C-alpha positions as CSV (number, residue, x, y, z in Angstrom):
1,M,-99.3,136.9,-9.6
2,R,-100.0,138.7,-12.8
3,R,-100.4,136.4,-15.8
4,Y,-98.5,137.6,-18.7
5,M,-100.2,138.5,-22.1
6,V,-98.9,138.5,-25.5
7,A,-101.1,140.2,-27.8
8,G,-100.6,140.6,-31.6
9,N,-101.8,143.7,-33.3
10,W,-102.0,142.9,-37.0
11,K,-102.8,146.5,-38.0
12,M,-103.8,146.8,-41.6
13,N,-102.4,143.3,-42.7
14,M,-104.0,139.9,-43.3
15,G,-107.3,139.5,-45.1
16,P,-109.6,136.7,-44.0
17,A,-107.7,133.8,-45.8
18,A,-104.3,135.0,-44.7
19,G,-105.5,135.8,-41.4
20,R,-107.0,132.4,-40.7
21,E,-103.8,130.8,-42.0
22,L,-101.7,132.9,-39.6
23,A,-103.9,132.2,-36.6
24,A,-104.0,128.5,-37.3
25,G,-100.1,128.5,-37.6
26,V,-99.9,130.1,-34.1
27,A,-102.5,127.7,-32.6
28,G,-100.8,124.8,-34.2
29,M,-97.4,125.7,-32.9
30,L,-99.1,126.1,-29.3
31,K,-101.4,123.0,-29.4
32,G,-100.9,120.6,-26.4
33,R,-99.1,123.2,-24.3
34,T,-100.2,124.6,-21.1
35,L,-99.5,128.2,-21.2
36,R,-99.3,130.3,-18.1
37,G,-100.4,133.4,-19.7
38,D,-102.7,134.7,-22.3
39,V,-102.3,134.8,-26.1
40,L,-104.4,137.2,-28.1
41,V,-104.5,138.1,-31.8
42,C,-106.3,141.4,-33.3
43,P,-107.1,141.0,-36.8
44,P,-108.5,143.8,-39.1
45,Y,-112.5,143.9,-38.8
46,V,-113.0,141.9,-42.0
47,S,-110.8,139.0,-41.0
48,I,-112.3,138.7,-37.4
49,P,-114.9,136.0,-38.3
50,A,-112.4,133.9,-40.3
51,V,-109.8,134.2,-37.5
52,G,-112.4,133.5,-34.9
53,E,-112.8,130.0,-36.4
54,V,-109.4,129.2,-35.2
55,A,-108.9,131.7,-32.3
56,D,-111.3,130.1,-30.1
57,G,-109.7,130.7,-26.8
58,N,-107.8,127.5,-26.6
59,P,-105.2,128.8,-26.4
60,V,-105.7,131.8,-28.7
61,L,-108.0,134.6,-27.8
62,L,-109.6,136.9,-30.4
63,G,-109.3,140.7,-30.1
64,A,-110.2,143.8,-32.3
65,Q,-107.9,146.8,-33.0
66,N,-110.6,149.5,-32.4
67,C,-114.4,150.0,-32.0
68,A,-116.8,153.1,-32.2
69,D,-117.6,155.3,-29.5
70,Q,-121.3,154.9,-30.2
71,T,-123.6,151.9,-29.8
72,G,-125.0,152.2,-33.3
73,G,-126.7,154.5,-35.8
74,A,-125.7,156.7,-38.7
75,Y,-121.9,156.3,-38.2
76,T,-120.7,155.4,-41.7
77,G,-117.5,153.1,-41.5
78,E,-117.8,152.4,-37.9
79,V,-118.0,149.2,-36.0
80,S,-119.8,148.9,-32.6
81,V,-118.9,146.9,-29.5
82,G,-122.1,145.1,-29.9
83,M,-121.1,143.8,-33.3
84,L,-117.5,142.8,-32.2
85,K,-119.1,140.9,-29.1
86,E,-121.5,139.0,-31.6
87,V,-118.6,137.7,-33.6
88,G,-116.5,136.5,-30.5
89,V,-114.2,139.4,-29.7
90,Q,-113.0,139.4,-26.1
91,Y,-110.4,142.2,-26.0
92,V,-110.4,145.6,-27.9
93,I,-107.3,147.7,-28.3
94,I,-108.0,151.5,-27.7
95,A,-105.8,154.6,-28.1
96,H,-103.0,153.0,-30.1
97,S,-100.4,155.7,-31.0
98,E,-101.5,155.4,-34.6
99,R,-105.0,156.2,-33.7
100,R,-103.9,159.1,-31.7
101,E,-101.6,160.4,-34.5
102,Y,-103.6,159.7,-37.7
103,Q,-107.2,159.9,-36.5
104,R,-106.6,162.6,-33.7
105,E,-108.6,160.6,-31.3
106,T,-109.0,162.3,-27.9
107,D,-109.3,161.2,-24.3
108,S,-113.0,161.7,-24.3
109,Q,-113.4,159.3,-27.2
110,F,-111.1,156.7,-25.4
111,V,-113.3,157.0,-22.3
112,S,-116.5,156.5,-24.1
113,K,-115.0,153.4,-25.9
114,I,-113.7,151.7,-22.9
115,N,-116.8,152.3,-21.0
116,L,-118.8,150.7,-23.8
117,I,-116.4,147.8,-23.9
118,L,-116.6,147.1,-20.1
119,E,-120.4,147.6,-20.1
120,A,-120.5,144.7,-22.8
121,G,-118.6,142.3,-20.5
122,M,-115.4,142.7,-22.8
123,K,-112.0,143.8,-22.0
124,A,-110.1,146.8,-23.0
125,I,-106.2,147.2,-23.7
126,F,-105.6,151.1,-23.3
127,C,-102.5,152.2,-25.0
128,F,-100.4,155.2,-23.9
129,G,-96.6,156.5,-24.5
130,E,-94.4,159.3,-25.4
131,V,-93.0,160.2,-28.9
132,L,-89.2,160.7,-29.5
133,E,-89.4,164.5,-28.9
134,D,-90.7,164.0,-25.3
135,R,-88.2,161.3,-24.6
136,K,-85.4,163.4,-25.7
137,A,-86.7,166.4,-23.7
138,G,-87.0,164.0,-20.4
139,R,-90.8,164.3,-20.5
140,A,-91.6,160.8,-20.8
141,E,-93.0,160.4,-17.3
142,E,-94.9,163.7,-17.7
143,V,-96.5,162.5,-20.8
144,V,-97.4,159.2,-19.5
145,R,-99.0,160.8,-16.5
146,K,-101.2,163.1,-18.5
147,Q,-102.3,160.3,-20.8
148,L,-103.3,158.1,-17.8
149,E,-104.9,160.9,-15.8
150,G,-107.0,162.0,-18.9
151,V,-108.7,158.6,-19.1
152,L,-108.4,156.2,-16.1
153,P,-110.4,158.4,-13.4
154,R,-113.2,158.7,-15.9
155,L,-113.8,154.9,-16.5
156,E,-116.8,153.2,-15.1
157,N,-116.4,149.8,-13.5
158,A,-112.9,149.3,-14.7
159,N,-110.7,146.9,-12.6
160,A,-107.6,145.0,-12.8
161,Y,-109.2,142.0,-14.7
162,N,-111.1,143.9,-17.4
163,L,-108.5,146.6,-18.2
164,V,-105.0,146.0,-19.5
165,L,-102.6,149.0,-20.2
166,A,-100.0,148.9,-22.9
167,Y,-96.9,151.2,-22.8
168,E,-95.9,152.3,-26.3
169,P,-92.5,154.1,-26.6
170,V,-93.8,155.5,-29.9
171,W,-90.2,156.3,-31.1
172,A,-89.5,152.4,-30.8
173,I,-92.4,151.3,-32.8
174,G,-91.5,150.0,-36.3
175,T,-88.1,151.9,-36.2
176,G,-86.0,149.0,-35.1
177,E,-85.2,150.9,-32.0
178,T,-86.1,149.3,-28.7
179,A,-86.3,150.7,-25.2
180,T,-83.7,148.8,-23.0
181,P,-85.4,146.5,-20.4
182,E,-84.4,149.0,-17.7
183,M,-86.0,152.0,-19.6
184,A,-89.1,149.9,-20.1
185,Q,-89.2,149.0,-16.5
186,E,-88.7,152.5,-15.5
187,I,-91.8,153.7,-17.2
188,H,-93.8,150.7,-16.4
189,A,-93.1,151.3,-12.6
190,A,-93.8,154.9,-12.8
191,S,-97.2,153.9,-14.6
192,R,-98.1,151.5,-11.9
193,A,-97.5,154.1,-9.4
194,I,-99.8,156.4,-11.1
195,V,-102.5,153.8,-11.3
196,A,-102.2,153.2,-7.6
197,E,-102.9,157.1,-7.1
198,L,-105.9,157.0,-9.6
199,M,-107.5,153.5,-9.0
200,G,-106.0,152.3,-5.8
201,A,-103.2,150.1,-4.8
202,E,-104.9,146.8,-5.2
203,V,-105.8,147.5,-8.7
204,A,-102.2,148.6,-9.5
205,E,-100.8,145.5,-8.0
206,Y,-102.8,143.2,-10.2
207,L,-103.4,145.3,-13.5
208,R,-101.3,144.1,-16.3
209,I,-99.0,146.6,-18.1
210,L,-97.7,145.5,-21.5
211,Y,-94.8,146.7,-23.4
212,G,-95.5,147.8,-27.0
213,G,-92.2,148.7,-28.7
214,S,-90.4,146.3,-31.0
215,C,-90.4,143.2,-28.9
216,K,-89.0,140.4,-30.7
217,P,-88.0,136.7,-29.8
218,G,-84.4,137.7,-29.2
219,N,-85.3,140.3,-26.5
220,A,-88.7,139.0,-25.2
221,R,-87.4,137.1,-22.2
222,E,-85.3,140.0,-21.0
223,L,-88.1,142.7,-21.4
224,I,-91.1,140.6,-20.1
225,G,-88.8,139.4,-17.1
226,Q,-88.8,142.8,-15.7
227,P,-90.8,143.2,-12.4
228,D,-93.6,145.5,-13.9
229,V,-93.5,144.3,-17.5
230,D,-96.4,141.8,-17.9
231,G,-96.1,140.9,-21.5
232,G,-96.2,142.5,-24.9
233,L,-98.4,144.4,-27.6
234,I,-96.7,142.9,-30.7
235,G,-96.8,144.5,-34.2
236,G,-94.6,143.3,-37.0
237,A,-93.3,140.1,-35.2
238,A,-97.1,139.1,-34.6
239,L,-97.3,138.5,-38.6
240,K,-95.2,135.3,-38.5
241,P,-96.1,132.6,-36.4
242,A,-92.6,131.4,-35.5
243,D,-91.7,135.1,-34.4
244,F,-94.9,135.4,-32.4
245,V,-94.6,132.1,-30.5
246,G,-90.9,132.8,-30.0
247,I,-92.1,135.8,-27.9
248,I,-94.6,133.6,-26.1
249,D,-91.6,131.3,-25.4
250,G,-89.8,134.2,-23.9
251,A,-92.6,135.0,-21.6
252,E,-92.9,131.5,-20.6
253,A,-89.2,131.3,-19.8
254,T,-89.5,134.2,-17.4
255,L,-91.6,132.0,-15.1
256,D,-89.2,129.0,-15.1
């Protein structure tokens, strides 16, 4: 059975003091509970050490929002996988829709980054998904296939335990719009079938695919309860402990 994951992507929010307070709030609300899934927070780079004092893996794991596609050197403003590992990062988000749109990052960069992450013994969360124009034109599955085919076959040593996928219906991020549970399940199931073609049936069976579009406490149970939805990559709701833990509660409720 696949363990759910609820991962908080804080984006460009929460400096060190605020980030530590937020993570401590989440950890405090979860204290003493035996969770049946994984909880992850991904602060901005500068907040990672402070948050890591609280997100020590029991039960909150520590992640990062991106990394460089090089191991080191003259790359001003970049942060390497080795640096992230040194401060306790376990997961790194790659190819978020905002990186695709604003930084124009490419499949080749995603491949390089993920391979470096896996080589370091860390885990990657690879994001993919369609924009509103593609959804309206009925090209959602076509876009998803292209994005997965552009990266997954080129990964070295990727498996169901060091790689997580996150489907982002880009039109539902920060807009208040949400894919219905049935819409999410449809793309997740199609994505799993593509993974089976590219990486084999066993990997597809155990690989976790998160939903990344306006998941909230009120819809978490229904979304994560879908057969091929294994948790959520959470944006705005991850910035409030009560909302984030409410989503975790929804994920837990799907297992009752």
